[in-house]
ZADO-1210 file (C-alpha; in nm, 4 decimals, padded with zeros to 6 digits):
<atoms>
<atom x="04.5414" y="-05.6444" z="-01.3504" code="MET" pos="1"/>
<atom x="04.4848" y="-05.3071" z="-01.5088" code="TRP" pos="2"/>
<atom x="04.3596" y="-05.0416" z="-01.2685" code="HIS" pos="3"/>
<atom x="04.2430" y="-04.8163" z="-01.5536" code="SER" pos="4"/>
<atom x="03.8745" y="-04.8635" z="-01.6375" code="LYS" pos="5"/>
<atom x="03.6770" y="-04.7360" z="-01.9348" code="GLY" pos="6"/>
<atom x="03.9837" y="-04.6906" z="-02.1578" code="HIS" pos="7"/>
<atom x="03.9992" y="-05.0328" z="-02.3236" code="ASP" pos="8"/>
<atom x="04.1400" y="-04.9161" z="-02.6594" code="SER" pos="9"/>
<atom x="04.4245" y="-04.7299" z="-02.4880" code="THR" pos="10"/>
<atom x="04.5046" y="-05.0320" z="-02.2707" code="ILE" pos="11"/>
<atom x="04.5064" y="-05.2535" z="-02.5819" code="ASP" pos="12"/>
<atom x="04.7501" y="-05.0129" z="-02.7457" code="PHE" pos="13"/>
<atom x="04.9850" y="-05.0289" z="-02.4450" code="ILE" pos="14"/>
<atom x="04.9603" y="-05.4102" z="-02.4309" code="LYS" pos="15"/>
<atom x="05.0538" y="-05.4426" z="-02.7977" code="ASN" pos="16"/>
<atom x="05.3348" y="-05.1900" z="-02.7644" code="SER" pos="17"/>
<atom x="05.4931" y="-05.4012" z="-02.4908" code="ILE" pos="18"/>
<atom x="05.4175" y="-05.7348" z="-02.6589" code="LYS" pos="19"/>
<atom x="05.5748" y="-05.6319" z="-02.9908" code="PHE" pos="20"/>
<atom x="05.8612" y="-05.4280" z="-02.8405" code="ASN" pos="21"/>
<atom x="05.7251" y="-05.0974" z="-02.9687" code="ARG" pos="22"/>
<atom x="05.7303" y="-04.9178" z="-02.6357" code="LEU" pos="23"/>
<atom x="05.7656" y="-04.5398" z="-02.6797" code="ALA" pos="24"/>
<atom x="06.0281" y="-04.3527" z="-02.4822" code="HIS" pos="25"/>
<atom x="05.7761" y="-04.0780" z="-02.4000" code="ALA" pos="26"/>
<atom x="05.3977" y="-04.0721" z="-02.3618" code="TYR" pos="27"/>
<atom x="05.1689" y="-03.7730" z="-02.3201" code="LEU" pos="28"/>
<atom x="04.8411" y="-03.8613" z="-02.1499" code="ILE" pos="29"/>
<atom x="04.5710" y="-03.5968" z="-02.1944" code="SER" pos="30"/>
<atom x="04.2106" y="-03.5626" z="-02.0851" code="GLY" pos="31"/>
<atom x="03.9632" y="-03.3967" z="-01.8507" code="PHE" pos="32"/>
<atom x="04.0266" y="-03.3760" z="-01.4748" code="PRO" pos="33"/>
<atom x="03.9544" y="-03.7094" z="-01.3004" code="TYR" pos="34"/>
<atom x="03.9472" y="-03.8978" z="-01.6326" code="ILE" pos="35"/>
<atom x="04.2129" y="-04.1437" z="-01.5108" code="GLY" pos="36"/>
<atom x="04.5392" y="-03.9954" z="-01.6393" code="LYS" pos="37"/>
<atom x="04.7486" y="-04.0658" z="-01.3289" code="SER" pos="38"/>
<atom x="04.5983" y="-04.4141" z="-01.2952" code="THR" pos="39"/>
<atom x="04.6990" y="-04.4941" z="-01.6529" code="LEU" pos="40"/>
<atom x="05.0504" y="-04.3596" z="-01.5904" code="ALA" pos="41"/>
<atom x="05.0948" y="-04.6002" z="-01.2994" code="LEU" pos="42"/>
<atom x="04.9453" y="-04.8826" z="-01.5057" code="ASP" pos="43"/>
<atom x="05.2140" y="-04.8222" z="-01.7675" code="ILE" pos="44"/>
<atom x="05.4790" y="-04.8178" z="-01.4942" code="ALA" pos="45"/>
<atom x="05.3534" y="-05.1515" z="-01.3580" code="ARG" pos="46"/>
<atom x="05.3215" y="-05.3068" z="-01.7031" code="ALA" pos="47"/>
<atom x="05.6745" y="-05.2278" z="-01.8233" code="VAL" pos="48"/>
<atom x="05.8327" y="-05.3435" z="-01.4960" code="ASN" pos="49"/>
<atom x="05.6130" y="-05.6447" z="-01.4185" code="CYS" pos="50"/>
<atom x="05.8229" y="-05.9608" z="-01.4183" code="THR" pos="51"/>
<atom x="05.5232" y="-06.1735" z="-01.5230" code="ASP" pos="52"/>
<atom x="05.3543" y="-05.9430" z="-01.7763" code="PHE" pos="53"/>
<atom x="05.3827" y="-06.1811" z="-02.0731" code="ALA" pos="54"/>
<atom x="05.1707" y="-06.4474" z="-01.9021" code="LYS" pos="55"/>
<atom x="04.8400" y="-06.2575" z="-01.9376" code="ASN" pos="56"/>
<atom x="04.9413" y="-05.9336" z="-02.1120" code="ASN" pos="57"/>
<atom x="04.8740" y="-05.7351" z="-01.7979" code="MET" pos="58"/>
<atom x="05.0508" y="-05.6412" z="-01.4736" code="PRO" pos="59"/>
<atom x="05.0335" y="-05.9438" z="-01.2460" code="CYS" pos="60"/>
<atom x="04.9802" y="-05.7373" z="-00.9272" code="SER" pos="61"/>
<atom x="05.1796" y="-05.9998" z="-00.7374" code="GLU" pos="62"/>
<atom x="05.5464" y="-05.9556" z="-00.8326" code="CYS" pos="63"/>
<atom x="05.7746" y="-05.7321" z="-00.6293" code="ARG" pos="64"/>
<atom x="05.7639" y="-05.4486" z="-00.8848" code="SER" pos="65"/>
<atom x="05.3825" y="-05.4460" z="-00.9110" code="CYS" pos="66"/>
<atom x="05.3412" y="-05.4463" z="-00.5346" code="ILE" pos="67"/>
<atom x="05.5991" y="-05.1752" z="-00.4724" code="ARG" pos="68"/>
<atom x="05.4594" y="-04.9485" z="-00.7437" code="ILE" pos="69"/>
<atom x="05.1038" y="-04.9947" z="-00.6139" code="SER" pos="70"/>
<atom x="05.2144" y="-04.9043" z="-00.2601" code="THR" pos="71"/>
<atom x="05.4172" y="-04.6047" z="-00.3759" code="ASN" pos="72"/>
<atom x="05.7473" y="-04.7594" z="-00.2645" code="ASN" pos="73"/>
<atom x="05.9172" y="-04.8067" z="-00.6001" code="TYR" pos="74"/>
<atom x="06.2616" y="-04.6485" z="-00.6200" code="THR" pos="75"/>
<atom x="06.2614" y="-04.6117" z="-00.9984" code="ASP" pos="76"/>
<atom x="05.9567" y="-04.3828" z="-01.0237" code="ILE" pos="77"/>
<atom x="06.0021" y="-04.0066" z="-00.9995" code="SER" pos="78"/>
<atom x="05.7108" y="-03.7624" z="-01.0076" code="THR" pos="79"/>
<atom x="05.6899" y="-03.3890" z="-01.0641" code="LEU" pos="80"/>
<atom x="05.3799" y="-03.1694" z="-01.0682" code="ASP" pos="81"/>
<atom x="05.3983" y="-02.8253" z="-01.2314" code="PHE" pos="82"/>
<atom x="05.0766" y="-02.7121" z="-01.0656" code="LEU" pos="83"/>
<atom x="05.1390" y="-02.8254" z="-00.7088" code="ASN" pos="84"/>
<atom x="05.5162" y="-02.8096" z="-00.6810" code="SER" pos="85"/>
<atom x="05.6348" y="-02.7568" z="-00.3237" code="LYS" pos="86"/>
<atom x="05.9459" y="-02.5781" z="-00.4471" code="SER" pos="87"/>
<atom x="06.0595" y="-02.4153" z="-00.7703" code="SER" pos="88"/>
<atom x="05.9417" y="-02.6334" z="-01.0629" code="PRO" pos="89"/>
<atom x="06.2591" y="-02.5618" z="-01.2557" code="ILE" pos="90"/>
<atom x="06.4716" y="-02.6767" z="-00.9603" code="GLU" pos="91"/>
<atom x="06.2615" y="-02.9919" z="-00.9291" code="GLU" pos="92"/>
<atom x="06.3140" y="-03.0556" z="-01.2999" code="LEU" pos="93"/>
<atom x="06.6874" y="-03.0308" z="-01.2546" code="ARG" pos="94"/>
<atom x="06.7049" y="-03.2360" z="-00.9339" code="GLU" pos="95"/>
<atom x="06.4332" y="-03.4973" z="-00.9853" code="ASN" pos="96"/>
<atom x="06.4574" y="-03.5372" z="-01.3608" code="PHE" pos="97"/>
<atom x="06.7758" y="-03.4132" z="-01.5299" code="LEU" pos="98"/>
<atom x="07.0137" y="-03.5427" z="-01.2634" code="THR" pos="99"/>
<atom x="06.8317" y="-03.8772" z="-01.2365" code="GLN" pos="100"/>
<atom x="06.7439" y="-03.9626" z="-01.5950" code="VAL" pos="101"/>
<atom x="07.0921" y="-04.0899" z="-01.6869" code="TYR" pos="102"/>
<atom x="07.1271" y="-04.3106" z="-01.3800" code="LYS" pos="103"/>
<atom x="07.0463" y="-04.6760" z="-01.4431" code="ALA" pos="104"/>
<atom x="06.7386" y="-04.8324" z="-01.2768" code="PRO" pos="105"/>
<atom x="06.7983" y="-04.9466" z="-00.9216" code="TYR" pos="106"/>
<atom x="06.5417" y="-05.2265" z="-00.8902" code="GLU" pos="107"/>
<atom x="06.3442" y="-05.2591" z="-01.2145" code="GLY" pos="108"/>
<atom x="06.3835" y="-05.2781" z="-01.5906" code="LYS" pos="109"/>
<atom x="06.2711" y="-04.9201" z="-01.6546" code="TYR" pos="110"/>
<atom x="06.2971" y="-04.5888" z="-01.4751" code="LYS" pos="111"/>
<atom x="05.9665" y="-04.4027" z="-01.4962" code="ILE" pos="112"/>
<atom x="05.9354" y="-04.0248" z="-01.4843" code="PHE" pos="113"/>
<atom x="05.5792" y="-03.8953" z="-01.4409" code="ILE" pos="114"/>
<atom x="05.5458" y="-03.5204" z="-01.4976" code="ILE" pos="115"/>
<atom x="05.1970" y="-03.3804" z="-01.4313" code="GLU" pos="116"/>
<atom x="05.0228" y="-03.0630" z="-01.5485" code="ASN" pos="117"/>
<atom x="05.2689" y="-02.9885" z="-01.8248" code="ILE" pos="118"/>
<atom x="05.0135" y="-02.7514" z="-01.9757" code="ASP" pos="119"/>
<atom x="05.1013" y="-02.5271" z="-01.6792" code="LYS" pos="120"/>
<atom x="05.4762" y="-02.5233" z="-01.7457" code="MET" pos="121"/>
<atom x="05.6676" y="-02.2266" z="-01.8873" code="ARG" pos="122"/>
<atom x="05.9006" y="-02.2103" z="-02.1852" code="SER" pos="123"/>
<atom x="06.2128" y="-02.2480" z="-01.9705" code="GLU" pos="124"/>
<atom x="06.0722" y="-02.5741" z="-01.8326" code="HIS" pos="125"/>
<atom x="05.9968" y="-02.6978" z="-02.1845" code="ALA" pos="126"/>
<atom x="06.3493" y="-02.6220" z="-02.2996" code="ASN" pos="127"/>
<atom x="06.4916" y="-02.8355" z="-02.0182" code="LEU" pos="128"/>
<atom x="06.2648" y="-03.1236" z="-02.1202" code="LEU" pos="129"/>
<atom x="06.3227" y="-03.1118" z="-02.4938" code="LEU" pos="130"/>
<atom x="06.6778" y="-03.2402" z="-02.5175" code="LYS" pos="131"/>
<atom x="06.6022" y="-03.5418" z="-02.2992" code="THR" pos="132"/>
<atom x="06.2809" y="-03.6154" z="-02.4888" code="LEU" pos="133"/>
<atom x="06.4826" y="-03.6309" z="-02.8115" code="GLU" pos="134"/>
<atom x="06.7235" y="-03.9021" z="-02.6971" code="GLU" pos="135"/>
<atom x="06.6425" y="-04.0509" z="-02.3563" code="PRO" pos="136"/>
<atom x="06.8299" y="-04.3596" z="-02.2348" code="PRO" pos="137"/>
<atom x="06.6808" y="-04.6907" z="-02.3443" code="ALA" pos="138"/>
<atom x="06.5837" y="-04.7746" z="-01.9860" code="TYR" pos="139"/>
<atom x="06.3727" y="-04.4585" z="-01.9393" code="VAL" pos="140"/>
<atom x="05.9991" y="-04.4048" z="-01.9980" code="VAL" pos="141"/>
<atom x="05.8804" y="-04.0460" z="-01.9584" code="ILE" pos="142"/>
<atom x="05.5061" y="-03.9974" z="-01.8991" code="ILE" pos="143"/>
<atom x="05.3748" y="-03.6435" z="-01.9343" code="LEU" pos="144"/>
<atom x="05.0234" y="-03.5583" z="-01.8137" code="ILE" pos="145"/>
<atom x="04.8084" y="-03.2686" z="-01.9318" code="SER" pos="146"/>
<atom x="04.4445" y="-03.1625" z="-01.9247" code="GLU" pos="147"/>
<atom x="04.4797" y="-02.9512" z="-02.2388" code="ASP" pos="148"/>
<atom x="04.7155" y="-03.0024" z="-02.5314" code="LEU" pos="149"/>
<atom x="04.6690" y="-02.6501" z="-02.6683" code="THR" pos="150"/>
<atom x="04.9358" y="-02.4788" z="-02.4503" code="PRO" pos="151"/>
<atom x="05.1869" y="-02.7621" z="-02.4996" code="VAL" pos="152"/>
<atom x="05.4680" y="-02.6821" z="-02.7431" code="LEU" pos="153"/>
<atom x="05.4585" y="-02.8644" z="-03.0764" code="ASP" pos="154"/>
<atom x="05.8198" y="-02.9639" z="-03.0216" code="THR" pos="155"/>
<atom x="05.7121" y="-03.1592" z="-02.7131" code="ILE" pos="156"/>
<atom x="05.4019" y="-03.3077" z="-02.8761" code="LEU" pos="157"/>
<atom x="05.6078" y="-03.4338" z="-03.1708" code="SER" pos="158"/>
<atom x="05.8395" y="-03.6252" z="-02.9372" code="ARG" pos="159"/>
<atom x="05.5635" y="-03.8103" z="-02.7507" code="CYS" pos="160"/>
<atom x="05.3115" y="-04.0825" z="-02.8163" code="GLN" pos="161"/>
<atom x="04.9790" y="-03.9096" z="-02.7442" code="ILE" pos="162"/>
<atom x="04.7255" y="-04.1039" z="-02.5356" code="LEU" pos="163"/>
<atom x="04.4047" y="-03.8997" z="-02.5393" code="ASP" pos="164"/>
<atom x="04.1556" y="-04.0263" z="-02.2803" code="LEU" pos="165"/>
<atom x="03.7819" y="-03.9750" z="-02.3220" code="HIS" pos="166"/>
<atom x="03.4862" y="-04.0084" z="-02.0823" code="PRO" pos="167"/>
<atom x="03.3226" y="-04.3477" z="-02.0890" code="THR" pos="168"/>
<atom x="02.9691" y="-04.3833" z="-02.2204" code="ALA" pos="169"/>
<atom x="02.9217" y="-04.7074" z="-02.0251" code="ASP" pos="170"/>
<atom x="02.6599" y="-04.6000" z="-01.7690" code="ILE" pos="171"/>
<atom x="02.6418" y="-04.9518" z="-01.6232" code="SER" pos="172"/>
<atom x="03.0148" y="-04.9430" z="-01.5501" code="LEU" pos="173"/>
<atom x="02.9827" y="-04.6079" z="-01.3729" code="LEU" pos="174"/>
<atom x="02.6870" y="-04.7285" z="-01.1657" code="LYS" pos="175"/>
<atom x="02.8592" y="-05.0536" z="-01.0715" code="ASN" pos="176"/>
<atom x="03.1736" y="-04.8772" z="-00.9553" code="ILE" pos="177"/>
<atom x="02.9729" y="-04.6459" z="-00.7309" code="PHE" pos="178"/>
<atom x="02.7187" y="-04.8953" z="-00.6003" code="GLU" pos="179"/>
<atom x="02.9752" y="-05.1676" z="-00.5308" code="ASN" pos="180"/>
<atom x="03.1913" y="-04.9369" z="-00.3251" code="SER" pos="181"/>
<atom x="03.2275" y="-05.0224" z="00.0404" code="SER" pos="182"/>
<atom x="03.2364" y="-04.6546" z="00.1396" code="SER" pos="183"/>
<atom x="02.9717" y="-04.5508" z="00.3930" code="ASP" pos="184"/>
<atom x="02.9430" y="-04.2074" z="00.2290" code="SER" pos="185"/>
<atom x="02.7824" y="-04.3425" z="-00.0883" code="ARG" pos="186"/>
<atom x="02.4653" y="-04.4494" z="00.0949" code="HIS" pos="187"/>
<atom x="02.3670" y="-04.0853" z="00.1377" code="ASP" pos="188"/>
<atom x="02.4031" y="-04.0060" z="-00.2328" code="LEU" pos="189"/>
<atom x="02.1799" y="-04.0766" z="-00.5283" code="ASP" pos="190"/>
<atom x="02.3447" y="-04.3017" z="-00.7875" code="THR" pos="191"/>
<atom x="02.1822" y="-04.1260" z="-01.0841" code="GLU" pos="192"/>
<atom x="02.3045" y="-03.7882" z="-00.9590" code="LEU" pos="193"/>
<atom x="02.6613" y="-03.9111" z="-00.9075" code="ILE" pos="194"/>
<atom x="02.6706" y="-04.0743" z="-01.2532" code="VAL" pos="195"/>
<atom x="02.5419" y="-03.7519" z="-01.4125" code="LYS" pos="196"/>
<atom x="02.7921" y="-03.5354" z="-01.2268" code="LEU" pos="197"/>
<atom x="03.0788" y="-03.7663" z="-01.3182" code="SER" pos="198"/>
<atom x="03.0308" y="-03.6925" z="-01.6895" code="ARG" pos="199"/>
<atom x="03.1762" y="-04.0307" z="-01.7697" code="GLY" pos="200"/>
<atom x="03.4846" y="-03.9846" z="-01.5489" code="ARG" pos="201"/>
<atom x="03.5496" y="-04.2891" z="-01.3341" code="ILE" pos="202"/>
<atom x="03.8192" y="-04.1023" z="-01.1420" code="GLY" pos="203"/>
<atom x="03.5604" y="-03.8455" z="-01.0344" code="TRP" pos="204"/>
<atom x="03.3406" y="-04.1191" z="-00.8883" code="ILE" pos="205"/>
<atom x="03.6414" y="-04.2685" z="-00.7100" code="MET" pos="206"/>
<atom x="03.7193" y="-03.9255" z="-00.5609" code="ARG" pos="207"/>
<atom x="03.3622" y="-03.8982" z="-00.4268" code="VAL" pos="208"/>
<atom x="03.3907" y="-04.2478" z="-00.2796" code="ILE" pos="209"/>
<atom x="03.7283" y="-04.1873" z="-00.1143" code="SER" pos="210"/>
<atom x="03.6651" y="-03.8303" z="00.0039" code="ASP" pos="211"/>
<atom x="03.3109" y="-03.7489" z="00.1242" code="PRO" pos="212"/>
<atom x="03.4052" y="-03.3817" z="00.1646" code="THR" pos="213"/>
<atom x="03.4663" y="-03.3546" z="-00.2118" code="PHE" pos="214"/>
<atom x="03.0977" y="-03.3787" z="-00.3049" code="PHE" pos="215"/>
<atom x="03.0009" y="-03.1587" z="-00.0097" code="LEU" pos="216"/>
<atom x="03.2450" y="-02.8890" z="-00.1223" code="HIS" pos="217"/>
<atom x="03.0938" y="-02.8965" z="-00.4696" code="MET" pos="218"/>
<atom x="02.7414" y="-02.8442" z="-00.3380" code="GLN" pos="219"/>
<atom x="02.8527" y="-02.5703" z="-00.0964" code="ASN" pos="220"/>
<atom x="03.0259" y="-02.3985" z="-00.3873" code="LEU" pos="221"/>
<atom x="02.7018" y="-02.4013" z="-00.5862" code="PHE" pos="222"/>
<atom x="02.5087" y="-02.2692" z="-00.2845" code="ASP" pos="223"/>
<atom x="02.7506" y="-01.9786" z="-00.2425" code="ASP" pos="224"/>
<atom x="02.7579" y="-01.9015" z="-00.6143" code="MET" pos="225"/>
<atom x="02.3791" y="-01.9035" z="-00.6439" code="GLU" pos="226"/>
<atom x="02.3474" y="-01.6655" z="-00.3488" code="ILE" pos="227"/>
<atom x="02.6124" y="-01.4384" z="-00.5009" code="ALA" pos="228"/>
<atom x="02.4361" y="-01.4381" z="-00.8388" code="MET" pos="229"/>
<atom x="02.1070" y="-01.3346" z="-00.6768" code="MET" pos="230"/>
<atom x="02.2405" y="-01.0937" z="-00.4151" code="ASP" pos="231"/>
<atom x="02.4486" y="-00.7762" z="-00.4037" code="SER" pos="232"/>
<atom x="02.7975" y="-00.7044" z="-00.5337" code="PHE" pos="233"/>
<atom x="02.9131" y="-00.7004" z="-00.1710" code="GLU" pos="234"/>
<atom x="02.8073" y="-01.0642" z="-00.1385" code="THR" pos="235"/>
<atom x="02.9855" y="-01.1427" z="-00.4634" code="ARG" pos="236"/>
<atom x="03.3095" y="-00.9911" z="-00.3410" code="LEU" pos="237"/>
<atom x="03.2897" y="-01.2026" z="-00.0242" code="LYS" pos="238"/>
<atom x="03.2441" y="-01.5071" z="-00.2454" code="PHE" pos="239"/>
<atom x="03.5391" y="-01.3907" z="-00.4557" code="SER" pos="240"/>
<atom x="03.7542" y="-01.3769" z="-00.1428" code="ASN" pos="241"/>
<atom x="03.6558" y="-01.7355" z="-00.0566" code="THR" pos="242"/>
<atom x="03.7474" y="-01.8545" z="-00.4068" code="LEU" pos="243"/>
<atom x="04.0848" y="-01.6791" z="-00.3886" code="ALA" pos="244"/>
<atom x="04.1628" y="-01.8462" z="-00.0550" code="LYS" pos="245"/>
<atom x="04.0736" y="-02.1877" z="-00.2000" code="ASN" pos="246"/>
<atom x="04.3077" y="-02.1247" z="-00.4915" code="PHE" pos="247"/>
<atom x="04.5946" y="-02.0130" z="-00.2699" code="LYS" pos="248"/>
<atom x="04.5513" y="-02.3185" z="-00.0461" code="ASN" pos="249"/>
<atom x="04.5800" y="-02.5523" z="-00.3451" code="LYS" pos="250"/>
<atom x="04.5942" y="-02.4359" z="-00.7047" code="ASN" pos="251"/>
<atom x="04.4421" y="-02.7547" z="-00.8426" code="ALA" pos="252"/>
<atom x="04.1314" y="-02.7079" z="-00.6266" code="ASP" pos="253"/>
<atom x="04.1006" y="-02.3496" z="-00.7472" code="GLY" pos="254"/>
<atom x="04.0973" y="-02.4562" z="-01.1118" code="PHE" pos="255"/>
<atom x="03.8499" y="-02.7303" z="-01.0196" code="SER" pos="256"/>
<atom x="03.6190" y="-02.4707" z="-00.8597" code="ASP" pos="257"/>
<atom x="03.5977" y="-02.2824" z="-01.1892" code="ILE" pos="258"/>
<atom x="03.5256" y="-02.6018" z="-01.3840" code="ASP" pos="259"/>
<atom x="03.2501" y="-02.6911" z="-01.1371" code="ILE" pos="260"/>
<atom x="03.0834" y="-02.3495" z="-01.1688" code="MET" pos="261"/>
<atom x="03.1021" y="-02.3689" z="-01.5480" code="MET" pos="262"/>
<atom x="02.8975" y="-02.6919" z="-01.5426" code="THR" pos="263"/>
<atom x="02.6186" y="-02.4979" z="-01.3668" code="TRP" pos="264"/>
<atom x="02.6115" y="-02.2344" z="-01.6413" code="TRP" pos="265"/>
<atom x="02.6331" y="-02.5031" z="-01.9079" code="ARG" pos="266"/>
<atom x="02.3151" y="-02.6519" z="-01.7582" code="ASP" pos="267"/>
<atom x="02.1462" y="-02.3128" z="-01.7894" code="VAL" pos="268"/>
<atom x="02.2238" y="-02.3189" z="-02.1639" code="ILE" pos="269"/>
<atom x="02.0788" y="-02.6683" z="-02.1956" code="MET" pos="270"/>
<atom x="01.7505" y="-02.5564" z="-02.0379" code="ILE" pos="271"/>
<atom x="01.7272" y="-02.2404" z="-02.2504" code="ILE" pos="272"/>
<atom x="01.7866" y="-02.4549" z="-02.5592" code="ALA" pos="273"/>
<atom x="01.5076" y="-02.6933" z="-02.4587" code="GLY" pos="274"/>
<atom x="01.7460" y="-02.9787" z="-02.3793" code="ASN" pos="275"/>
<atom x="01.6699" y="-03.0217" z="-02.0100" code="GLU" pos="276"/>
<atom x="01.7337" y="-03.3966" z="-02.0159" code="GLU" pos="277"/>
<atom x="02.1033" y="-03.3231" z="-02.0779" code="SER" pos="278"/>
<atom x="02.1669" y="-03.1190" z="-01.7647" code="ILE" pos="279"/>
<atom x="02.4273" y="-03.2463" z="-01.5196" code="ILE" pos="280"/>
<atom x="02.3256" y="-03.0914" z="-01.1876" code="ASN" pos="281"/>
<atom x="01.9849" y="-03.2566" z="-01.1712" code="ILE" pos="282"/>
<atom x="01.9530" y="-03.1821" z="-00.7993" code="ASN" pos="283"/>
<atom x="01.9517" y="-02.8063" z="-00.8725" code="ARG" pos="284"/>
<atom x="01.6895" y="-02.8129" z="-01.1449" code="LEU" pos="285"/>
<atom x="01.4521" y="-02.5573" z="-00.9883" code="ASP" pos="286"/>
<atom x="01.7020" y="-02.2726" z="-00.9626" code="ILE" pos="287"/>
<atom x="01.8523" y="-02.3587" z="-01.3018" code="LEU" pos="288"/>
<atom x="01.5057" y="-02.3237" z="-01.4537" code="ARG" pos="289"/>
<atom x="01.4577" y="-01.9897" z="-01.2797" code="GLU" pos="290"/>
<atom x="01.7893" y="-01.8505" z="-01.3997" code="VAL" pos="291"/>
<atom x="01.7302" y="-01.9780" z="-01.7540" code="SER" pos="292"/>
<atom x="01.4345" y="-01.7378" z="-01.7853" code="THR" pos="293"/>
<atom x="01.6675" y="-01.4415" z="-01.7333" code="LYS" pos="294"/>
<atom x="01.9269" y="-01.5050" z="-02.0053" code="PHE" pos="295"/>
<atom x="01.9706" y="-01.5898" z="-02.3708" code="THR" pos="296"/>
<atom x="02.2110" y="-01.8594" z="-02.4890" code="VAL" pos="297"/>
<atom x="02.4555" y="-01.5955" z="-02.6169" code="ASP" pos="298"/>
<atom x="02.4533" y="-01.4163" z="-02.2825" code="GLN" pos="299"/>
<atom x="02.5328" y="-01.7361" z="-02.0928" code="VAL" pos="300"/>
<atom x="02.8056" y="-01.8244" z="-02.3443" code="ILE" pos="301"/>
<atom x="02.9653" y="-01.4866" z="-02.2669" code="ASN" pos="302"/>
<atom x="02.9525" y="-01.5666" z="-01.8945" code="ILE" pos="303"/>
<atom x="03.1188" y="-01.9051" z="-01.9543" code="ILE" pos="304"/>
<atom x="03.3882" y="-01.7260" z="-02.1549" code="LYS" pos="305"/>
<atom x="03.4490" y="-01.5045" z="-01.8491" code="MET" pos="306"/>
<atom x="03.5110" y="-01.8157" z="-01.6373" code="PHE" pos="307"/>
<atom x="03.7409" y="-01.9570" z="-01.9042" code="ASP" pos="308"/>
<atom x="03.9348" y="-01.6300" z="-01.9227" code="ALA" pos="309"/>
<atom x="03.9728" y="-01.6386" z="-01.5431" code="SER" pos="310"/>
<atom x="04.1348" y="-01.9815" z="-01.5696" code="LYS" pos="311"/>
<atom x="04.3772" y="-01.8468" z="-01.8279" code="SER" pos="312"/>
<atom x="04.4706" y="-01.5520" z="-01.6062" code="HIS" pos="313"/>
<atom x="04.5256" y="-01.7783" z="-01.3063" code="LEU" pos="314"/>
<atom x="04.7375" y="-02.0024" z="-01.5229" code="ASN" pos="315"/>
<atom x="04.9832" y="-01.7169" z="-01.5850" code="ILE" pos="316"/>
<atom x="05.0029" y="-01.6387" z="-01.2122" code="ASN" pos="317"/>
<atom x="04.7732" y="-01.3367" z="-01.2037" code="ALA" pos="318"/>
<atom x="04.6619" y="-01.2236" z="-00.8567" code="ASN" pos="319"/>
<atom x="04.3796" y="-01.4682" z="-00.7658" code="PRO" pos="320"/>
<atom x="04.1730" y="-01.2130" z="-00.5707" code="LEU" pos="321"/>
<atom x="04.1828" y="-00.9634" z="-00.8590" code="LEU" pos="322"/>
<atom x="04.0899" y="-01.2381" z="-01.1061" code="VAL" pos="323"/>
<atom x="03.7893" y="-01.3515" z="-00.9033" code="TYR" pos="324"/>
<atom x="03.6830" y="-00.9941" z="-00.8197" code="ASP" pos="325"/>
<atom x="03.6822" y="-00.9097" z="-01.1896" code="ASN" pos="326"/>
<atom x="03.4788" y="-01.2221" z="-01.2658" code="LEU" pos="327"/>
<atom x="03.2176" y="-01.1559" z="-00.9986" code="MET" pos="328"/>
<atom x="03.1804" y="-00.7873" z="-01.0892" code="ILE" pos="329"/>
<atom x="03.1292" y="-00.8570" z="-01.4584" code="ASN" pos="330"/>
<atom x="02.8645" y="-01.1283" z="-01.4277" code="ILE" pos="331"/>
<atom x="02.5261" y="-00.9523" z="-01.4268" code="PRO" pos="332"/>
<atom x="02.3105" y="-00.9774" z="-01.1151" code="LEU" pos="333"/>
<atom x="02.0336" y="-01.2233" z="-01.1961" code="VAL" pos="334"/>
<atom x="01.7524" y="-01.0134" z="-01.0455" code="HIS" pos="335"/>
<atom x="01.8586" y="-00.7107" z="-01.2537" code="GLU" pos="336"/>
<atom x="01.8968" y="-00.8958" z="-01.5794" code="TYR" pos="337"/>
<atom x="01.6240" y="-01.0334" z="-01.8003" code="SER" pos="338"/>
<atom x="01.6134" y="-01.1414" z="-02.1567" code="ARG" pos="339"/>
</atoms>
């Protein structure tokens, strides 16, 4: 079975590539956070190594390879994450990729190399990848994962089959996944709210189901941001310190915090523009309405650009506390600002 949901056209493409022996040596999976990029990568790994794939054009989930990949025990899969590397990314590239790529598979047909967050890698990392991407061994499939293709070098893009994942518009699918979950945490949450917040990302719903603290963190983040927007600069700097600590604890969560806060400001734009039915954070409608009376669309767009610039600065290893301090200082205090 395919674990990826909501990406039928991409799955069909992979099925046909395997069926007609047109498997690419390198794929680049791109899309929003929690869109299902890592799930698809593992689906590809299962599909190309499944010993019974041809029977139904899908991983059988029962052969030794499928089971071992699903339980994270497969010898021939190597992973590297440029955002959350525990050591030097360039050393991991050399040890986990360059020194392993020319060794034949130990237990399967293909060796799989999954390299995440390549939009966060530097030029020296890209140069190490390029030569192998040009002529990898026939038994190797390299799967690169990225949220944004813009920072990725054209020389890398040209050597990969691009799989661009998009949010699903199938609301029934999103509702069914959430409501049919056996997790106790879902009973305390409103289905409509969760579907709205997911923005069509099944992986986001799965994260809420598997980790109850994830949704709670999101709401606490909004609470703290709203207080900071309404209060003094001193309060903002305390909030900035909290954001910096979150980022230092885990970079991926820090980038996620910025994306979450940007959805709040995007909702403000929707209300100003008279498109209230399109807001995401429907449980925060009252304060969003209040803030929308203080700003114009252009002013909120400038604030969103500040958040986006903060992400860019963090991406080049700027000091997190200075980045967040600058962001909090430059956003106008709501009670002092009125359109």
